[in-house]
Structures are given as C-alpha cells and as structure tokens.
MDAnalysis code that builds the backbone (N, CA, C; Angstrom):
import MDAnalysis as mda
import numpy as np

u = mda.Universe.empty(711, n_residues=237, atom_resindex=np.repeat(np.arange(237), 3), trajectory=True)
u.add_TopologyAttr("name", ["N", "CA", "C"] * 237)
u.add_TopologyAttr("resid", np.arange(1, 238))
u.add_TopologyAttr("resname", ["UNK", "UNK", "UNK", "UNK", "UNK", "UNK", "UNK", "UNK", "UNK", "UNK", "UNK", "UNK", "UNK", "UNK", "UNK", "UNK", "UNK", "UNK", "UNK", "UNK", "UNK", "UNK", "UNK", "UNK", "UNK", "UNK", "UNK", "UNK", "UNK", "UNK", "UNK", "UNK", "UNK", "UNK", "UNK", "UNK", "UNK", "UNK", "UNK", "UNK", "UNK", "UNK", "UNK", "UNK", "UNK", "UNK", "UNK", "UNK", "UNK", "UNK", "UNK", "UNK", "UNK", "UNK", "UNK", "UNK", "UNK", "UNK", "UNK", "UNK", "UNK", "UNK", "UNK", "UNK", "UNK", "UNK", "UNK", "UNK", "UNK", "UNK", "UNK", "UNK", "UNK", "UNK", "UNK", "UNK", "UNK", "UNK", "UNK", "UNK", "UNK", "UNK", "UNK", "UNK", "UNK", "UNK", "UNK", "UNK", "UNK", "UNK", "UNK", "UNK", "UNK", "UNK", "UNK", "UNK", "UNK", "UNK", "UNK", "UNK", "UNK", "UNK", "UNK", "UNK", "UNK", "UNK", "UNK", "UNK", "UNK", "UNK", "UNK", "UNK", "UNK", "UNK", "UNK", "UNK", "UNK", "UNK", "UNK", "UNK", "UNK", "UNK", "UNK", "UNK", "UNK", "UNK", "UNK", "UNK", "UNK", "UNK", "UNK", "UNK", "UNK", "UNK", "UNK", "UNK", "UNK", "UNK", "UNK", "UNK", "UNK", "UNK", "UNK", "UNK", "UNK", "UNK", "UNK", "UNK", "UNK", "UNK", "UNK", "UNK", "UNK", "UNK", "UNK", "UNK", "UNK", "UNK", "UNK", "UNK", "UNK", "UNK", "UNK", "UNK", "UNK", "UNK", "UNK", "UNK", "UNK", "UNK", "UNK", "UNK", "UNK", "UNK", "UNK", "UNK", "UNK", "UNK", "UNK", "UNK", "UNK", "UNK", "UNK", "UNK", "UNK", "UNK", "UNK", "UNK", "UNK", "UNK", "UNK", "UNK", "UNK", "UNK", "UNK", "UNK", "UNK", "UNK", "UNK", "UNK", "UNK", "UNK", "UNK", "UNK", "UNK", "UNK", "UNK", "UNK", "UNK", "UNK", "UNK", "UNK", "UNK", "UNK", "UNK", "UNK", "UNK", "UNK", "UNK", "UNK", "UNK", "UNK", "UNK", "UNK", "UNK", "UNK", "UNK", "UNK", "UNK", "UNK", "UNK", "UNK", "UNK", "UNK", "UNK", "UNK", "UNK"])
u.atoms.positions = np.array([
    [0.829, -1.209, 0.000],
    [0.000, 0.000, 0.000],
    [0.864, 1.259, 0.000],
    [1.959, 1.198, 0.756],
    [2.853, 2.360, 0.841],
    [3.473, 2.657, -0.513],
    [3.804, 1.596, -1.271],
    [4.417, 1.812, -2.576],
    [3.456, 2.509, -3.535],
    [2.187, 2.118, -3.480],
    [1.183, 2.754, -4.342],
    [1.068, 4.229, -4.023],
    [1.095, 4.563, -2.732],
    [0.971, 5.953, -2.326],
    [2.189, 6.753, -2.781],
    [3.384, 6.142, -2.672],
    [4.598, 6.790, -3.134],
    [4.487, 7.137, -4.614],
    [4.022, 6.169, -5.411],
    [3.914, 6.376, -6.852],
    [2.907, 7.475, -7.163],
    [1.808, 7.518, -6.423],
    [0.785, 8.520, -6.669],
    [1.301, 9.927, -6.405],
    [2.036, 10.114, -5.305],
    [2.507, 11.444, -4.942],
    [3.446, 12.038, -5.993],
    [4.272, 11.212, -6.599],
    [5.257, 11.712, -7.554],
    [4.975, 11.240, -8.983],
    [3.742, 10.820, -9.236],
    [3.394, 10.308, -10.569],
    [3.536, 11.379, -11.646],
    [3.058, 12.595, -11.370],
    [3.143, 13.669, -12.374],
    [4.579, 14.094, -12.591],
    [5.334, 14.180, -11.510],
    [6.759, 14.516, -11.615],
    [7.468, 13.496, -12.508],
    [7.187, 12.217, -12.294],
    [7.817, 11.155, -13.071],
    [7.388, 11.213, -14.530],
    [6.103, 11.483, -14.777],
    [5.576, 11.487, -16.141],
    [6.198, 12.585, -17.003],
    [6.650, 13.661, -16.385],
    [7.207, 14.786, -17.140],
    [8.691, 14.619, -17.453],
    [9.299, 13.533, -16.979],
    [10.734, 13.370, -17.128],
    [11.091, 11.943, -17.530],
    [12.130, 11.806, -18.342],
    [12.650, 10.499, -18.727],
    [13.951, 10.302, -17.968],
    [13.908, 9.454, -16.944],
    [15.068, 9.315, -16.072],
    [16.177, 8.453, -16.674],
    [15.952, 7.933, -17.876],
    [17.035, 7.272, -18.601],
    [17.908, 8.311, -19.304],
    [17.388, 9.545, -19.414],
    [18.095, 10.603, -20.127],
    [18.463, 11.789, -19.236],
    [17.683, 12.039, -18.199],
    [17.931, 13.220, -17.378],
    [18.546, 12.852, -16.027],
    [19.458, 13.679, -15.528],
    [20.068, 13.420, -14.219],
    [19.280, 14.001, -13.056],
    [18.078, 14.497, -13.306],
    [17.263, 15.027, -12.212],
    [16.965, 13.920, -11.203],
    [16.733, 14.298, -9.936],
    [16.444, 13.283, -8.912],
    [15.243, 12.437, -9.298],
    [15.347, 11.149, -9.060],
    [14.242, 10.248, -9.356],
    [13.079, 10.457, -8.410],
    [11.929, 9.876, -8.739],
    [10.717, 10.069, -7.934],
    [10.728, 9.220, -6.665],
    [11.673, 9.512, -5.786],
    [11.806, 8.744, -4.551],
    [11.287, 9.561, -3.379],
    [10.344, 8.996, -2.667],
    [9.757, 9.687, -1.526],
    [10.536, 9.376, -0.254],
    [10.800, 10.390, 0.564],
    [11.543, 10.208, 1.807],
    [10.689, 9.478, 2.831],
    [11.333, 8.665, 3.656],
    [10.631, 7.895, 4.678],
    [10.534, 8.666, 5.992],
    [11.536, 9.505, 6.261],
    [11.542, 10.246, 7.518],
    [10.770, 11.554, 7.376],
    [10.143, 11.969, 8.467],
    [9.405, 13.225, 8.456],
    [10.374, 14.393, 8.639],
    [10.162, 15.458, 7.885],
    [11.001, 16.651, 7.981],
    [10.158, 17.895, 7.843],
    [10.779, 19.034, 8.022],
    [10.035, 20.302, 7.964],
    [10.822, 21.384, 7.242],
    [11.515, 21.000, 6.196],
    [12.290, 21.979, 5.437],
    [11.402, 22.715, 4.435],
    [11.858, 23.887, 4.021],
    [11.227, 24.574, 2.900],
    [12.316, 25.230, 2.073],
    [12.018, 25.449, 0.807],
    [12.953, 26.124, -0.085],
    [12.153, 26.956, -1.074],
    [12.718, 28.098, -1.464],
    [12.149, 28.928, -2.524],
    [13.221, 29.064, -3.596],
    [12.904, 28.605, -4.800],
    [13.845, 28.658, -5.908],
    [13.376, 29.671, -6.945],
    [14.214, 30.646, -7.207],
    [13.920, 31.591, -8.281],
    [14.244, 30.907, -9.596],
    [13.290, 30.927, -10.521],
    [13.404, 30.124, -11.732],
    [13.085, 30.981, -12.956],
    [14.087, 31.217, -13.778],
    [13.896, 32.012, -14.996],
    [13.606, 31.079, -16.153],
    [12.380, 30.581, -16.228],
    [11.947, 29.736, -17.342],
    [11.350, 30.659, -18.410],
    [10.204, 30.296, -19.009],
    [9.581, 31.202, -19.984],
    [9.275, 32.535, -19.324],
    [8.805, 32.457, -18.085],
    [8.614, 33.652, -17.267],
    [9.304, 33.420, -15.937],
    [9.956, 34.437, -15.434],
    [10.612, 34.310, -14.140],
    [9.561, 34.211, -13.041],
    [9.720, 33.239, -12.168],
    [8.799, 33.047, -11.057],
    [9.583, 32.464, -9.885],
    [8.898, 32.231, -8.776],
    [9.522, 31.672, -7.586],
    [8.807, 30.374, -7.228],
    [9.551, 29.271, -7.220],
    [8.981, 27.972, -6.853],
    [9.035, 27.818, -5.335],
    [7.870, 27.794, -4.727],
    [7.717, 27.734, -3.280],
    [7.446, 26.287, -2.884],
    [8.341, 25.674, -2.089],
    [8.249, 24.253, -1.810],
    [8.335, 23.977, -0.311],
    [7.357, 23.221, 0.209],
    [7.298, 22.851, 1.620],
    [7.385, 21.334, 1.743],
    [8.273, 20.857, 2.594],
    [8.391, 19.416, 2.812],
    [7.210, 18.905, 3.628],
    [6.505, 17.923, 3.054],
    [5.374, 17.305, 3.748],
    [5.079, 15.968, 3.095],
    [4.843, 14.946, 3.888],
    [4.536, 13.613, 3.373],
    [5.699, 13.019, 2.588],
    [6.928, 13.422, 2.910],
    [8.088, 12.858, 2.239],
    [8.385, 13.433, 0.876],
    [7.688, 14.501, 0.492],
    [7.921, 15.169, -0.789],
    [7.912, 16.683, -0.562],
    [8.167, 17.425, -1.615],
    [8.066, 18.887, -1.562],
    [6.760, 19.307, -2.219],
    [5.795, 19.774, -1.418],
    [4.570, 20.349, -1.954],
    [4.948, 21.674, -2.612],
    [4.501, 21.892, -3.840],
    [5.060, 22.989, -4.630],
    [4.013, 23.902, -5.250],
    [4.354, 25.193, -5.275],
    [3.548, 26.223, -5.931],
    [4.486, 27.153, -6.694],
    [4.070, 27.583, -7.868],
    [4.819, 28.576, -8.638],
    [4.204, 29.945, -8.360],
    [4.954, 30.787, -7.659],
    [4.460, 32.113, -7.278],
    [4.977, 33.113, -8.302],
    [4.062, 33.656, -9.099],
    [4.471, 34.450, -10.261],
    [5.285, 35.688, -9.892],
    [4.884, 36.413, -8.875],
    [5.608, 37.638, -8.493],
    [6.466, 37.438, -7.252],
    [6.487, 36.239, -6.746],
    [7.291, 35.951, -5.574],
    [6.583, 36.323, -4.290],
    [7.065, 35.821, -3.151],
    [6.436, 36.095, -1.856],
    [6.643, 37.547, -1.422],
    [5.716, 38.056, -0.639],
    [5.782, 39.430, -0.146],
    [5.704, 39.425, 1.371],
    [6.178, 40.496, 1.987],
    [6.023, 40.699, 3.434],
    [4.880, 41.656, 3.733],
    [4.198, 42.105, 2.686],
    [3.095, 43.058, 2.813],
    [1.772, 42.290, 2.861],
    [1.046, 42.316, 3.997],
    [-0.222, 41.586, 4.109],
    [-1.286, 42.012, 3.103],
    [-1.149, 43.195, 2.517],
    [-2.142, 43.646, 1.533],
    [-1.921, 43.008, 0.163],
    [-0.785, 42.358, -0.022],
    [-0.468, 41.737, -1.307],
    [-0.958, 40.290, -1.340],
    [-1.718, 39.949, -2.370],
    [-2.189, 38.571, -2.552],
    [-1.528, 38.029, -3.815],
    [-0.549, 37.181, -3.615],
    [0.263, 36.709, -4.722],
    [-0.263, 35.398, -5.301],
    [-0.476, 35.375, -6.624],
    [-0.939, 34.173, -7.291],
    [0.101, 33.067, -7.133],
    [-0.355, 31.900, -6.680],
    [0.514, 30.739, -6.493],
    [-0.150, 29.544, -7.171],
    [0.398, 29.119, -8.297],
    [-0.179, 28.015, -9.067],
    [0.387, 26.694, -8.546],
    [-0.479, 25.819, -8.117],
    [-0.035, 24.519, -7.585],
    [0.601, 23.713, -8.705],
    [1.767, 23.169, -8.428],
    [2.470, 22.320, -9.388],
    [2.648, 20.925, -8.783],
    [3.288, 20.049, -9.528],
    [3.445, 18.675, -9.058],
    [4.375, 18.608, -7.848],
    [4.147, 17.598, -7.001],
    [5.068, 17.339, -5.898],
    [6.436, 16.987, -6.462],
    [7.476, 17.412, -5.739],
    [8.856, 17.139, -6.149],
    [9.561, 16.317, -5.069],
    [10.568, 15.530, -5.452],
    [11.348, 14.809, -4.436],
    [12.175, 15.787, -3.608],
    [12.531, 15.393, -2.402],
    [13.244, 16.298, -1.502],
    [14.574, 16.764, -2.069],
    [15.258, 15.890, -2.824],
    [16.563, 16.264, -3.383],
    [16.486, 17.474, -4.295],
    [15.315, 17.705, -4.852],
    [15.152, 18.833, -5.778],
    [15.400, 20.169, -5.073],
    [15.162, 20.207, -3.772],
    [15.341, 21.445, -3.027],
    [16.775, 21.908, -2.922],
    [17.733, 21.050, -3.244],
    [19.138, 21.432, -3.180],
    [19.719, 21.830, -4.520],
    [18.881, 21.879, -5.561],
    [19.416, 22.179, -6.895],
    [19.527, 23.667, -7.154],
    [20.699, 24.081, -7.619],
    [20.924, 25.428, -8.146],
    [21.821, 25.278, -9.355],
    [21.350, 25.758, -10.494],
    [22.117, 25.586, -11.716],
    [21.303, 25.985, -12.920],
    [21.552, 25.320, -14.046],
    [20.913, 25.700, -15.305],
    [20.244, 24.494, -15.941],
    [18.967, 24.647, -16.282],
    [18.264, 23.667, -17.106],
    [18.332, 24.204, -18.538],
    [18.930, 23.486, -19.468],
    [19.118, 24.010, -20.823],
    [17.809, 24.392, -21.504],
    [17.885, 25.396, -22.354],
    [16.717, 25.829, -23.112],
    [16.248, 24.682, -24.005],
    [14.949, 24.563, -24.133],
    [14.386, 23.473, -24.915],
    [13.985, 22.296, -24.062],
    [14.550, 22.212, -22.856],
    [14.165, 21.164, -21.927],
    [12.995, 21.644, -21.066],
    [12.350, 20.719, -20.387],
    [11.229, 21.080, -19.518],
    [11.723, 22.028, -18.423],
    [11.140, 23.235, -18.353],
    [11.544, 24.219, -17.351],
    [12.897, 24.832, -17.619],
    [13.312, 24.913, -18.884],
    [14.640, 25.417, -19.223],
    [14.916, 26.807, -18.677],
    [16.110, 27.015, -18.121],
    [16.512, 28.309, -17.585],
    [17.268, 28.143, -16.271],
    [17.903, 29.221, -15.793],
    [18.648, 29.139, -14.536],
    [17.739, 29.044, -13.321],
    [18.218, 28.353, -12.297],
    [17.496, 28.146, -11.044],
    [18.385, 28.559, -9.877],
    [17.852, 29.395, -8.997],
    [18.597, 29.893, -7.840],
    [17.895, 29.473, -6.550],
    [18.674, 29.092, -5.545],
    [18.108, 28.860, -4.215],
    [17.996, 30.222, -3.543],
    [16.806, 30.799, -3.603],
    [16.592, 32.164, -3.145],
    [16.393, 32.235, -1.629],
    [15.790, 31.212, -1.043],
    [15.632, 31.150, 0.414],
    [15.457, 29.705, 0.836],
    [15.801, 29.419, 2.084],
    [15.622, 28.081, 2.620],
    [15.548, 28.159, 4.139],
    [14.984, 27.136, 4.739],
    [14.853, 27.108, 6.189],
    [13.894, 26.018, 6.609],
    [13.172, 26.259, 7.683],
    [12.191, 25.305, 8.188],
    [10.826, 25.970, 8.276],
    [9.791, 25.126, 8.380],
    [8.436, 25.640, 8.490],
    [7.662, 24.798, 9.509],
    [6.596, 25.351, 10.028],
    [5.725, 24.614, 10.932],
    [4.275, 24.949, 10.617],
    [3.402, 23.946, 10.664],
    [1.992, 24.196, 10.353],
    [1.287, 24.920, 11.483],
    [0.290, 25.701, 11.129],
    [-0.621, 26.306, 12.111],
    [-1.936, 25.554, 11.947],
    [-2.198, 24.637, 12.844],
    [-3.335, 23.736, 12.672],
    [-2.898, 22.486, 11.953],
    [-3.856, 21.669, 11.532],
    [-3.559, 20.422, 10.835],
    [-3.261, 20.710, 9.364],
    [-2.049, 20.375, 8.896],
    [-1.691, 20.719, 7.510],
    [-2.523, 19.984, 6.470],
    [-2.858, 18.718, 6.733],
    [-3.649, 17.965, 5.763],
    [-5.066, 18.532, 5.629],
    [-5.640, 18.928, 6.760],
    [-6.966, 19.556, 6.713],
    [-6.898, 20.892, 5.983],
    [-5.835, 21.659, 6.252],
    [-5.684, 22.948, 5.594],
    [-5.544, 22.826, 4.091],
    [-4.749, 21.843, 3.635],
    [-4.576, 21.623, 2.199],
    [-5.884, 21.163, 1.562],
    [-6.617, 20.296, 2.258],
    [-7.878, 19.783, 1.725],
    [-8.939, 20.880, 1.640],
    [-8.997, 21.732, 2.646],
    [-9.993, 22.813, 2.685],
    [-9.604, 23.983, 1.790],
    [-8.319, 24.076, 1.468],
    [-7.868, 25.220, 0.689],
    [-7.617, 26.431, 1.554],
    [-7.289, 26.199, 2.817],
    [-6.981, 27.279, 3.762],
    [-5.808, 26.795, 4.617],
    [-4.615, 26.896, 4.053],
    [-3.412, 26.269, 4.596],
    [-2.535, 27.330, 5.276],
    [-2.486, 27.276, 6.606],
    [-1.721, 28.262, 7.382],
    [-0.425, 27.633, 7.883],
    [0.642, 28.438, 7.885],
    [1.943, 27.929, 8.317],
    [2.858, 29.086, 8.714],
    [3.955, 28.725, 9.369],
    [4.949, 29.714, 9.838],
    [6.299, 29.358, 9.227],
    [6.986, 30.364, 8.684],
    [8.292, 30.160, 8.068],
    [9.404, 30.671, 8.971],
    [10.494, 29.931, 8.972],
    [11.707, 30.386, 9.647],
    [12.854, 30.214, 8.661],
    [12.947, 31.158, 7.728],
    [13.953, 31.086, 6.687],
    [15.055, 32.099, 6.899],
    [15.978, 32.145, 5.953],
    [17.059, 33.121, 6.015],
    [16.564, 34.506, 5.596],
    [15.522, 34.548, 4.770],
    [14.966, 35.822, 4.316],
    [13.501, 36.000, 4.688],
    [12.745, 34.936, 4.683],
    [11.326, 35.019, 5.028],
    [11.075, 34.410, 6.402],
    [10.329, 35.140, 7.225],
    [9.953, 34.656, 8.546],
    [8.512, 35.060, 8.824],
    [7.880, 34.356, 9.743],
    [6.542, 34.727, 10.161],
    [5.452, 33.881, 9.537],
    [4.207, 34.313, 9.756],
    [3.023, 33.538, 9.388],
    [2.519, 33.879, 7.984],
    [2.131, 32.837, 7.264],
    [1.573, 32.961, 5.920],
    [0.342, 32.077, 5.813],
    [-0.431, 32.297, 4.764],
    [-1.553, 31.423, 4.452],
    [-1.635, 31.253, 2.936],
    [-1.946, 30.042, 2.517],
    [-2.246, 29.749, 1.115],
    [-3.742, 29.480, 1.016],
    [-4.434, 30.266, 0.197],
    [-5.885, 30.143, 0.056],
    [-6.193, 29.706, -1.378],
    [-6.897, 28.581, -1.512],
    [-7.244, 28.084, -2.841],
    [-8.396, 28.884, -3.436],
    [-8.235, 29.274, -4.687],
    [-9.270, 30.024, -5.385],
    [-10.261, 29.072, -6.041],
    [-11.407, 29.607, -6.422],
    [-12.399, 28.815, -7.132],
    [-11.879, 28.494, -8.524],
    [-12.424, 27.439, -9.138],
    [-11.976, 27.034, -10.461],
    [-12.164, 28.171, -11.457],
    [-11.162, 28.330, -12.336],
    [-11.205, 29.418, -13.314],
    [-11.738, 28.925, -14.657],
    [-11.552, 29.725, -15.683],
    [-12.086, 29.398, -17.017],
    [-11.397, 28.196, -17.647],
    [-10.278, 27.778, -17.099],
    [-9.581, 26.614, -17.656],
    [-10.281, 25.317, -17.269],
    [-11.324, 25.405, -16.454],
    [-12.056, 24.218, -16.054],
    [-11.335, 23.407, -15.004],
    [-10.489, 24.082, -14.228],
    [-9.785, 23.396, -13.149],
    [-8.488, 22.743, -13.574],
    [-8.002, 23.019, -14.798],
    [-6.730, 22.455, -15.236],
    [-5.586, 23.013, -14.401],
    [-5.737, 24.253, -13.955],
    [-4.758, 24.841, -13.049],
    [-5.396, 24.999, -11.678],
    [-4.636, 24.690, -10.647],
    [-5.109, 24.855, -9.281],
    [-4.474, 26.134, -8.730],
    [-5.245, 27.211, -8.745],
    [-4.726, 28.514, -8.346],
    [-4.966, 28.785, -6.861],
    [-3.922, 29.246, -6.208],
    [-3.974, 29.640, -4.805],
    [-3.487, 31.077, -4.688],
    [-3.691, 31.667, -3.515],
    [-3.129, 32.986, -3.203],
    [-2.225, 32.841, -1.990],
    [-1.008, 33.340, -2.107],
    [-0.063, 33.341, -0.988],
    [-0.123, 34.712, -0.319],
    [-0.474, 34.722, 0.967],
    [-0.711, 35.985, 1.682],
    [0.074, 35.999, 2.993],
    [0.764, 37.092, 3.247],
    [1.479, 37.266, 4.519],
    [0.501, 37.704, 5.593],
    [0.556, 37.060, 6.753],
    [-0.274, 37.466, 7.886],
    [0.406, 38.621, 8.612],
    [-0.401, 39.473, 9.240],
    [0.170, 40.623, 9.941],
    [0.771, 40.162, 11.268],
    [2.091, 40.311, 11.384],
    [2.812, 39.952, 12.604],
    [4.064, 40.811, 12.695],
    [4.986, 40.439, 13.570],
    [6.189, 41.245, 13.788],
    [7.086, 41.304, 12.559],
    [6.922, 40.364, 11.618],
    [7.787, 40.317, 10.435],
    [7.144, 40.967, 9.209],
    [5.891, 41.391, 9.335],
    [5.192, 42.005, 8.208],
    [5.693, 43.428, 7.987],
    [5.552, 43.896, 6.756],
    [5.941, 45.265, 6.439],
    [5.226, 45.754, 5.206],
    [4.483, 46.842, 5.305],
    [3.742, 47.387, 4.166],
    [4.714, 47.841, 3.079],
    [4.471, 47.355, 1.868],
    [5.321, 47.733, 0.733],
    [6.688, 47.090, 0.753],
    [6.916, 46.158, 1.662],
    [8.225, 45.505, 1.776],
    [8.283, 44.314, 0.827],
    [9.093, 44.411, -0.204],
    [9.195, 43.366, -1.217],
    [10.576, 42.710, -1.158],
    [10.700, 41.575, -0.518],
    [12.003, 40.924, -0.400],
    [12.586, 40.491, -1.737],
    [11.727, 40.239, -2.735],
    [12.232, 39.831, -4.044],
    [12.971, 40.966, -4.747],
    [12.675, 42.204, -4.359],
    [13.392, 43.355, -4.916],
    [14.657, 43.652, -4.107],
    [14.604, 43.342, -2.833],
    [15.742, 43.612, -1.944],
    [16.862, 42.594, -2.138],
    [16.487, 41.336, -2.341],
    [17.479, 40.264, -2.449],
    [17.474, 39.684, -3.852],
    [18.622, 39.680, -4.501],
    [18.698, 39.126, -5.849],
    [19.857, 38.145, -6.008],
    [20.309, 37.582, -4.886],
    [21.389, 36.603, -4.936],
    [20.975, 35.313, -4.226],
    [21.734, 34.275, -4.472],
    [21.467, 32.973, -3.869],
    [21.886, 32.961, -2.397],
    [21.053, 32.356, -1.546],
    [21.436, 32.200, -0.145],
    [22.461, 31.081, 0.009],
    [22.641, 30.283, -1.033],
    [23.558, 29.145, -0.981],
    [24.951, 29.525, -1.457],
    [25.025, 30.276, -2.561],
    [26.320, 30.571, -3.173],
    [26.619, 32.059, -3.309],
    [25.622, 32.910, -3.073],
    [25.832, 34.347, -3.227],
    [25.839, 34.822, -4.664],
    [25.483, 33.936, -5.612],
    [25.523, 34.305, -7.023],
    [24.221, 34.943, -7.490],
    [24.313, 35.795, -8.516],
    [23.136, 36.334, -9.183],
    [22.657, 35.314, -10.219],
    [21.482, 35.574, -10.800],
    [20.976, 34.678, -11.837],
    [21.930, 34.638, -13.029],
    [22.483, 35.795, -13.397],
    [23.410, 35.838, -14.526],
    [24.666, 35.026, -14.232],
    [25.147, 35.092, -13.006],
    [26.346, 34.337, -12.631],
    [26.065, 32.839, -12.590],
    [24.855, 32.477, -12.179],
    [24.481, 31.060, -12.194],
    [24.428, 30.555, -13.633],
    [23.890, 31.393, -14.530],
    [23.725, 30.975, -15.921],
    [25.053, 30.857, -16.645],
    [26.012, 31.712, -16.323],
    [27.277, 31.726, -17.056],
    [28.456, 31.227, -16.242],
    [28.252, 31.007, -14.945],
    [29.361, 30.598, -14.094],
    [29.932, 29.250, -14.476],
    [31.259, 29.113, -14.392],
    [31.916, 27.878, -14.799],
    [31.639, 26.732, -13.834],
    [31.196, 27.075, -12.614],
    [30.907, 26.013, -11.649],
    [29.419, 25.691, -11.588],
    [28.642, 26.195, -12.549],
    [27.204, 25.903, -12.575],
    [26.952, 24.508, -13.118],
    [26.178, 23.722, -12.400],
    [25.785, 22.408, -12.905],
    [24.762, 22.590, -14.014],
    [24.879, 21.854, -15.080],
    [23.947, 21.958, -16.205],
    [23.092, 20.706, -16.238],
    [21.776, 20.904, -16.202],
    [20.841, 19.773, -16.285],
    [20.435, 19.620, -17.743],
    [20.550, 18.437, -18.264],
    [20.194, 18.185, -19.655],
    [19.420, 16.888, -19.767],
    [18.606, 16.790, -20.810],
    [17.890, 15.538, -21.019],
    [18.848, 14.461, -21.511],
    [20.047, 14.860, -21.941],
    [21.023, 13.890, -22.421],
    [22.060, 13.528, -21.355],
    [22.610, 14.545, -20.699],
    [23.609, 14.274, -19.670],
    [23.819, 15.515, -18.830],
    [24.367, 15.304, -17.615],
    [24.756, 16.414, -16.753],
    [26.234, 16.652, -16.985],
    [26.622, 17.905, -17.045],
    [28.013, 18.201, -17.304],
    [28.401, 19.498, -16.628],
    [29.693, 19.650, -16.387],
    [30.242, 20.899, -15.896],
    [30.735, 21.687, -17.092],
    [30.593, 22.997, -17.041],
    [31.103, 23.814, -18.131],
    [32.618, 23.680, -18.160],
    [33.172, 23.388, -19.353],
    [34.604, 23.176, -19.467],
    [35.332, 24.503, -19.426],
    [36.577, 24.545, -18.883],
    [37.331, 25.790, -18.842],
    [37.604, 26.319, -20.238],
    [37.696, 27.620, -20.366],
    [37.987, 28.232, -21.657],
    [39.418, 27.921, -22.062],
    [39.721, 28.103, -23.382],
    [41.061, 27.837, -23.877],
    [42.078, 28.727, -23.183],
    [41.679, 30.023, -22.956],
    [42.594, 30.958, -22.293],
    [42.891, 30.512, -20.867],
    [41.867, 30.024, -20.178],
    [42.071, 29.590, -18.790],
    [42.941, 28.347, -18.740],
    [42.746, 27.434, -19.706],
    [43.582, 26.242, -19.735],
    [45.038, 26.597, -19.971],
    [45.251, 27.608, -20.875],
    [46.616, 28.038, -21.160],
    [47.245, 28.694, -19.940],
    [46.432, 29.525, -19.233],
    [46.942, 30.196, -18.038],
    [47.281, 29.192, -16.955],
    [46.463, 28.158, -16.833],
    [46.707, 27.121, -15.836],
    [47.986, 26.370, -16.144],
    [48.200, 26.111, -17.437],
    [49.407, 25.392, -17.847],
    [50.665, 26.184, -17.528],
    [50.582, 27.527, -17.695],
    [51.744, 28.370, -17.425],
    [52.118, 28.368, -15.955],
    [51.101, 28.294, -15.105],
    [51.360, 28.379, -13.661],
    [51.874, 27.075, -13.084],
    [51.741, 25.956, -13.828],
    [52.224, 24.682, -13.324],
    [53.749, 24.654, -13.359],
    [54.398, 24.300, -12.263],
    [55.865, 24.265, -12.254],
    [56.381, 23.156, -13.157],
    [57.454, 23.471, -13.895],
    [58.040, 22.477, -14.780],
    [58.833, 21.464, -13.970],
    [58.773, 20.243, -14.391],
    [59.503, 19.186, -13.688],
    [60.999, 19.378, -13.869],
    [61.748, 19.281, -12.779],
    [63.202, 19.444, -12.850],
    [63.821, 18.191, -13.463],
    [64.813, 18.397, -14.370],
    [65.468, 17.219, -14.970],
    [66.247, 16.449, -13.921],
    [66.218, 15.115, -14.023],
    [66.953, 14.298, -13.076],
    [68.455, 14.420, -13.331],
    [69.275, 14.548, -12.257],
    [70.743, 14.680, -12.444],
    [71.335, 13.394, -13.007],
    [72.335, 13.565, -13.926],
    [72.976, 12.400, -14.524],
    [73.911, 11.751, -13.512],
    [73.956, 10.427, -13.495],
    [74.855, 9.753, -12.539],
    [76.314, 10.041, -12.855],
    [77.140, 10.280, -11.802],
    [78.564, 10.580, -11.979],
    [79.342, 9.329, -12.388],
    [80.259, 9.545, -13.316],
    [81.114, 8.425, -13.733],
    [82.253, 8.236, -12.735],
    [82.575, 6.967, -12.436],
    [83.694, 6.696, -11.530],
    [85.005, 6.858, -12.260],
    [85.962, 7.482, -11.581],
    [87.300, 7.671, -12.190],
    [88.016, 6.331, -12.306],
    [88.705, 6.123, -13.445],
    [89.456, 4.868, -13.654],
    [90.702, 4.887, -12.781],
    [91.032, 3.773, -12.149],
    [92.227, 3.687, -11.293],
    [93.432, 3.277, -12.088],
])
C-alpha cells in the first residue's frame, strides 16, 4: 500500500521526465518526516519563484508568479504544481533551453516551516496556514485556494498571503531587496554563465569546461619538472 501511495505522490513529476536521459532526482519519496522549505527563483519562460514545503516525504510545490511578499495587503498568485522529491530542493544551476523548465534556477531562500493547525486539513480545505523560519522570510503565511477558473480546473490557483505579525511590512518586497542565492551568493546571470554551474540536460549532466585561455593560463602556472641529475662516472684507477 505504501508503494502505491509513493507512486501517486510523484506520478506527475515522473511522467514529465525520462530518467534514462535526465540526471534530475528520481521520484523517490523520503521515509523520515522533515520540515524543510525552499524557494527557488526560476527564470523559465517567465521568471517566477517555486515555493516548496516538505510534507509527506515530498516537496509540496507552488509557482508564485511575483514571488512572496512581506506586505499583508499583497495577494500573490501561487499556481499549484506537481510534488517534487526532496533532493530537488538542493538544486541550483541551469536547465538548458528546450528542456522542460529550461533556464537558470537559484536557491533564493531556505529554512524550516511549521503548520498552524492540521496541515492535511488545511490543504484539503484550501486554507493552509503555516509559519516560516527562513534566512529571508519569517513569520506567518496562508495559502488560500481560489475557485476554479475558465480553464475548467486544469490549473489549481492559490493565493499566498502574509499574515500581519512582527515580520510584516507594508510595501516591503524581499524579491526586490534580495537578488542573490542564499547558498552561493551568485546572481541569476552568474548562475547561468558561471563555470561552476551544474547543467541539467535531457542527455547528460556536465560541468562547463574551462575556456582555452584559462587552460593556457593554468598550464603556465604549473611548475616544470626538474630534470633528473645524470649519474657521476667513476674515475678509472
């Protein structure tokens, strides 16, 4: 029974990827309970923020179009996406253009979260309250599910709203204040062009190779091997 449930939680994630070709984490659900969260800035067709909360051994995920706010008056559209495996929360790098979700990905915030009330009831009712303790985001939030739109329910739209507390601030937009990774300190441009950026591909994962100039410079700095001294000849007696 547990195996069936595992497959169901990550079925959509698995269906969108061919794991014989892509190095993305497989659809493996964690057995231990955890309370991590991560927000990944993702420059795909449109730049958005992937908001992910660890629950039930997976990352429950929403794509927040304008990113999270600290202003309680702001109601940010959050489109529910497929559950992701926990390993996905540690990815920062580049998904090549033409691939699913192509574009650079940044770990914009990370930390822990705790539910306010029963999380399963909140998700089922569409009134999901929780508290964040991240490096950039802290305090109480709520995700409120909207009524079905003209798409006939093909998209599950929610609103991400900051609750008024000690961490709230009118007009305070953390997405404008912070534009670097909490993991590496890099900007999106540096992630996209950096030589240490991991590249996700449907064919293979690879590191960007050093430029010809850098290889030449590296070769120059390497010390040359000293020639071995010739053995001395013994004098004839």
